[in-house]
N, C-alpha and C positions, 0 to 999 in steps of 0.2 A: 368938828373934830366930836371920837363916841368915846367913850372909856363903858367897862364893864367895871358894874360891882358885883359881888360875890356875896355871897348873902347868911350867913349862919342863920335858925330857927330855934327856935323848941319843940320838940320833936311832938309833934304829932300836927304841929301849922303851916308847914312846906304848900300842901295842896290851895290853903286860902291865900297864905302871901302874897303865891303867886300870882290869882289874881288878883289881888288887889293894888299891888306893884304894877302887875302890869298896864288898870288903870290908870295912874301914874302919868301926867303929862309930862313928854321928854323920854321916856320908860319905848322905845323902839320894841324891846319882846321878854320876854322873861324863861328862863330853864329851869327843868326839877335837872339837878344833876345828885352824885351820888356821889361824896367827895366827904371831904374838912365841910366847906359847907354847902348847902339843899338846893343852894336857888344862883342862878347866876344869870344876870340883870343885864342889858346892852343897851347904854342910853345919846344922846344926845350932850355932850361935855356943856353946851353953850350955859347953864343952868344946878349944873352938878352941884355945888354947894348945898341951894333948893332944896333939891331932888335928894339926894341921900342926904337931908337933913329928915324932910321928910318921911323917906325910908324909914329912917331910929323909930321917930314918934312910935311908927305900926306893934302897937300889943301881938308879940313874937319873933319878934330881931332881935338877940344876940350877940347877931356885931354882921357890921356892912363893912367891906373893902371896895376902894375902888382902887381901878389899874383906869390910867391914859391912855390911848395909845397913839400911837408918837409913826406908827410903820406896817405894814403891810408885805407880802411877801405874795404872788398875787404868781401863774402861769408862767406872766411874759416875763418876772423879776421882780426888783422890789419896787418902790411906787411911795414916795415915802409925804406924808401927811407934817399937816403944820406944829412945828414943834409948841408946848403952848409959852406964856413967858411964866418965869419963876417970879411964886407971888400972888398974879392976874387975879379977878376982882372973879369966883364962879368957878374955877375948872381949879 
């Protein structure tokens, strides 16, 4: 299962934080974006709690919002992924 982590950064720190977040184990990729958040990280949801804590501990991170992917739409139709168990550790 994967998750997206939207990260709001202090002004001027997005470029540096993108490299730091991208180096954290479990992060698949990081993109710099324009809007209320400055970075979007795609990550494996296996150890999500630890991963988010590591991101939040980085200097310059103001806020991190996490969304688990439950399903995705592809040209051939809807593909349903495993839904997390409510209260499961690490998700």
